[in-house]
C-alpha positions as CSV (number, residue, x, y, z in Angstrom):
1,X,0.0,0.0,0.0
2,X,1.4,3.5,-0.9
3,X,2.1,5.7,2.1
4,X,0.1,8.9,2.5
5,X,1.8,12.1,1.6
6,X,3.9,13.4,4.5
7,X,3.1,17.0,5.9
8,X,6.2,19.1,4.8
9,X,7.4,22.5,5.7
10,X,10.2,23.2,3.2
11,X,12.6,25.9,4.6
12,X,14.5,26.3,1.2
13,X,13.4,25.7,-2.3
14,X,13.6,27.8,-5.5
15,X,11.2,28.8,-8.2
16,X,9.9,26.5,-10.9
17,X,8.7,29.4,-13.1
18,X,10.8,30.8,-16.0
19,X,11.2,34.1,-14.4
20,X,12.3,32.8,-11.0
21,X,14.2,29.6,-12.0
22,X,17.4,29.4,-10.0
23,X,19.6,28.8,-13.1
24,X,19.4,31.6,-15.6
25,X,22.7,31.6,-17.6
26,X,23.0,29.1,-20.4
27,X,26.1,27.6,-18.9
28,X,24.2,27.0,-15.8
29,X,21.3,25.3,-17.5
30,X,23.7,23.2,-19.4
31,X,25.2,21.7,-16.2
32,X,21.9,21.0,-14.4
33,X,21.7,17.4,-15.5
34,X,25.3,16.5,-14.7
35,X,25.2,18.3,-11.2
36,X,21.6,17.7,-9.9
37,X,20.4,14.8,-12.3
38,X,17.4,16.8,-13.3
39,X,15.9,18.3,-16.3
40,X,14.9,22.0,-16.9
41,X,11.2,22.4,-17.1
42,X,9.4,25.6,-16.4
43,X,6.0,25.9,-14.8
44,X,3.6,28.7,-14.3
45,X,3.1,30.2,-11.0
46,X,-0.2,28.3,-10.7
47,X,1.3,25.0,-11.6
48,X,4.1,25.5,-9.1
49,X,1.6,26.3,-6.3
50,X,-0.5,23.2,-7.3
51,X,2.5,21.0,-7.0
52,X,3.3,22.3,-3.5
53,X,-0.3,21.8,-2.7
54,X,-0.6,18.2,-4.0
55,X,2.7,17.3,-2.2
56,X,1.5,18.5,1.1
57,X,4.2,21.2,1.1
58,X,4.4,24.8,2.4
59,X,7.7,26.4,1.3
60,X,10.0,29.4,1.8
61,X,11.4,30.2,-1.6
62,X,14.9,31.5,-2.5
63,X,15.4,34.0,-5.3
64,X,19.1,34.0,-5.1
65,X,19.9,35.2,-8.5
66,X,18.3,38.4,-8.0
67,X,21.5,39.6,-6.2
68,X,23.4,39.6,-9.6
69,X,20.9,41.9,-11.1
70,X,20.9,45.7,-11.2
71,X,18.9,47.4,-8.4
72,X,15.8,48.1,-10.4
73,X,15.6,44.6,-11.8
74,X,16.3,43.2,-8.2
75,X,13.4,45.3,-6.8
76,X,11.1,44.0,-9.6
77,X,12.0,40.4,-8.8
78,X,11.4,40.9,-5.2
79,X,7.9,42.4,-6.0
80,X,7.2,39.5,-8.2
81,X,8.0,37.2,-5.3
82,X,5.7,39.0,-3.0
83,X,2.8,39.1,-5.7
84,X,3.2,35.3,-6.2
85,X,3.1,34.8,-2.5
86,X,-0.1,36.8,-2.1
87,X,-1.7,34.8,-4.7
88,X,-0.8,31.5,-3.2
89,X,-0.5,32.1,0.6
90,X,-1.6,28.6,1.6
91,X,1.5,27.1,0.1
92,X,4.2,29.9,-0.2
93,X,5.1,30.8,3.4
94,X,7.7,33.6,2.4
95,X,11.1,34.3,1.1
96,X,14.9,34.4,1.5
97,X,16.2,37.5,0.0
98,X,19.7,37.8,-1.3
99,X,21.4,41.1,-1.6
100,X,25.2,41.5,-2.2
101,X,26.5,44.5,-0.3
102,X,29.3,45.0,-2.7
103,X,27.2,45.0,-5.8
104,X,24.3,46.8,-4.5
105,X,26.4,49.5,-2.4
106,X,24.3,51.7,-0.1
107,X,21.0,51.0,-2.0
108,X,21.3,47.4,-0.8
109,X,20.5,48.1,2.8
110,X,17.6,50.2,1.7
111,X,16.3,47.4,-0.5
112,X,16.3,45.0,2.4
113,X,14.5,47.6,4.5
114,X,11.9,47.9,1.7
115,X,11.4,44.2,1.6
116,X,11.0,44.0,5.4
117,X,8.2,46.6,5.2
118,X,6.5,44.9,2.3
119,X,6.6,41.3,3.6
120,X,3.5,39.3,3.6
121,X,4.6,36.3,5.6
122,X,8.1,35.1,6.4
123,X,11.1,37.0,5.3
124,X,14.8,36.3,5.9
125,X,18.1,37.5,4.5
126,X,20.4,35.0,2.8
127,X,24.2,34.8,2.2
128,X,25.2,32.2,-0.3
129,X,28.8,33.8,-0.8
130,X,28.7,32.4,-4.5
131,X,30.5,35.3,-6.2
132,X,29.8,37.3,-3.1
133,X,31.9,38.1,0.1
134,X,32.0,35.4,2.9
135,X,29.5,35.9,5.6
136,X,32.2,37.2,8.0
137,X,32.9,40.1,5.7
138,X,32.5,43.5,7.5
139,X,30.3,44.6,4.6
140,X,27.4,42.5,6.0
141,X,27.4,44.1,9.4
142,X,24.7,46.7,8.6
143,X,22.5,43.9,7.3
144,X,22.9,41.9,10.5
145,X,22.1,45.0,12.4
146,X,18.8,45.5,10.4
147,X,17.9,41.9,10.7
148,X,18.3,41.8,14.4
149,X,16.3,45.2,14.7
150,X,13.6,43.7,12.4
151,X,13.7,40.3,14.1
152,X,14.2,38.4,10.8
153,X,16.6,35.5,10.6
154,X,19.9,35.2,8.3
155,X,20.4,32.1,6.3
156,X,24.2,31.4,5.9
157,X,25.3,28.7,3.4
158,X,28.0,26.3,4.4
159,X,29.7,23.5,2.3
160,X,30.3,23.1,-1.4
161,X,28.0,24.3,-4.1
162,X,26.8,22.9,-7.5
163,X,27.1,26.4,-9.0
164,X,30.1,26.5,-11.2
165,X,30.9,22.9,-10.7
166,X,32.8,21.5,-13.7
167,X,33.2,25.0,-15.3
168,X,36.7,26.4,-15.9
169,X,37.9,27.8,-12.5
170,X,34.6,26.9,-11.0
171,X,33.2,30.0,-12.8
172,X,34.9,32.1,-10.2
173,X,33.2,30.6,-7.1
174,X,35.6,30.3,-4.1
175,X,34.4,27.4,-2.1
176,X,36.3,28.6,1.0
177,X,33.9,31.4,1.4
178,X,31.3,28.8,2.6
179,X,33.5,27.3,5.1
180,X,31.9,27.0,8.6
181,X,34.5,29.4,10.1
182,X,32.5,32.2,8.7
183,X,29.2,30.9,10.2
184,X,31.0,30.7,13.5
185,X,32.4,34.2,13.3
186,X,28.9,35.6,12.6
187,X,27.4,33.7,15.4
188,X,30.0,34.7,17.9
189,X,30.0,38.4,17.0
190,X,26.1,38.8,16.8
191,X,24.8,36.7,19.7
192,X,21.3,38.0,19.1
193,X,21.0,37.3,15.5
194,X,18.6,34.4,14.5
195,X,20.7,32.1,12.3
196,X,20.1,29.3,10.0
197,X,23.0,27.2,8.5
198,X,22.1,26.2,5.0
199,X,23.0,23.0,3.2
200,X,24.9,19.9,4.3
201,X,28.5,21.2,5.0
202,X,30.5,18.8,3.0
203,X,33.6,18.6,2.8
204,X,33.6,20.4,6.3
205,X,30.6,18.5,7.8
206,X,32.3,17.7,11.1
207,X,33.3,21.4,11.5
208,X,29.6,22.4,10.8
209,X,28.5,20.0,13.5
210,X,31.2,21.4,15.9
211,X,29.8,25.0,15.3
212,X,26.2,23.8,15.9
213,X,27.2,22.0,19.1
214,X,29.0,25.2,20.4
215,X,26.5,27.9,19.1
216,X,23.3,26.0,20.0
217,X,20.9,28.7,18.7
218,X,21.7,28.0,15.2
219,X,19.2,25.9,13.1
220,X,20.3,23.7,10.2
221,X,18.4,23.1,7.0
222,X,19.6,20.5,4.6
223,X,18.6,21.6,1.0
224,X,20.6,20.5,-2.0
225,X,21.4,16.9,-1.2
226,X,19.5,13.7,-1.0
227,X,19.7,12.3,2.6
228,X,21.2,9.1,1.2
229,X,24.4,11.0,0.5
230,X,24.7,12.7,3.9
231,X,28.0,11.9,5.7
232,X,28.0,9.3,8.3
233,X,28.6,11.9,11.1
234,X,25.6,13.9,10.1
235,X,23.5,10.8,9.7
236,X,24.5,9.9,13.2
237,X,23.6,13.3,14.7
238,X,20.2,13.8,13.0
239,X,18.4,11.5,15.4
240,X,20.6,12.5,18.3
241,X,22.1,15.8,19.2
242,X,20.7,17.6,16.2
243,X,17.2,16.1,16.3
244,X,15.4,19.2,17.4
245,X,17.3,21.7,15.1
246,X,17.3,19.9,11.6
247,X,14.9,21.6,9.1
248,X,13.8,20.1,5.8
249,X,15.1,21.8,2.6
250,X,13.7,20.5,-0.7
251,X,15.6,22.5,-3.3
252,X,12.7,22.2,-5.7
253,X,12.8,22.3,-8.8
254,X,16.2,20.7,-8.8
255,X,14.8,17.9,-6.7
256,X,11.3,16.6,-6.7
257,X,9.5,16.0,-3.3
258,X,8.6,12.4,-4.3
259,X,12.2,11.4,-4.4
260,X,13.3,13.3,-1.3
261,X,10.5,11.9,1.0
262,X,11.2,8.4,-0.4
263,X,15.0,8.9,0.3
264,X,14.5,10.1,3.8
265,X,12.2,7.2,4.6
266,X,14.7,4.9,3.3
267,X,17.3,6.0,5.7
268,X,15.5,4.2,8.5
269,X,14.9,7.1,10.9
270,X,12.2,6.6,13.5
271,X,8.8,8.1,12.6
272,X,9.2,10.7,15.5
273,X,12.5,12.1,13.9
274,X,11.0,12.2,10.4
275,X,8.1,14.2,11.8
276,X,10.6,16.6,13.3
277,X,12.6,16.9,10.2
278,X,9.7,17.4,7.9
279,X,7.6,19.8,9.9
280,X,7.7,19.9,13.7
281,X,11.0,21.6,14.0
282,X,9.9,24.1,11.3
283,X,6.8,24.9,13.2
284,X,9.0,25.9,16.3
285,X,11.4,27.7,14.1
286,X,8.7,29.7,12.3
287,X,7.0,30.4,15.8
288,X,10.3,31.9,16.9
289,X,10.2,34.0,13.6
290,X,6.9,35.4,14.8
291,X,4.7,33.3,12.3
292,X,2.5,31.6,14.9
293,X,-0.6,32.5,13.0
294,X,0.6,31.2,9.6
295,X,1.5,27.7,10.7
């Protein structure tokens, strides 16, 4: 007998629409199959929302490529995200906003303030450090200060990325910028900042776990990987010391929920751990983010 769809709160996925798709450049689209073993297929906003709905998913979406765009285009993309959320509030919980302080200059902090004022549901600030400074760079401090003032969390990526993989020079992406030392630095210097570590931290997974054990207010979402490829030390900690801080990240449309749910179940975690990973931990995280009424 087929198992019923599991309730899922997805802390990190992307857009299946042509306008929001995470890979925009031709060289990025060309590497999608090799890196994520998935095909490029665009959906309308309504089709994307229907897929979330049919999968039992409520998602926070990432529009990361907006940080590479000129300010006016970035603003238009953020408005597009809010408009789509407003039309599908039952399945789109909110957004992670990326703004590169070096590219955006002083207008960047004003754009984050505008997004905070315009938000509908959840809003967080994200630092992927792909062709951007590492999270410990001083250029981010005004953003951290604003996030603490507004009470919104910061998503800090750790571990390797598929972006640029296989391209000459990794397309300029410096992997060390996502070393967990930067996560540790930010947490130590901003004790009141709400932080989520993003992505399995390979090849520094042990170091990520060490930071999480030392800075126990950091949440950990695991987008971008099938759980069957998690390292042995991460698999060991998910039902143990990290059991109350692991958050599900789907990375749709690069992964399908059907595959991820099957892969999580195949790992043999107890049902109560899967419930925590799929939605219970996220409910606590969102409550702390002030979204009690939305969950």
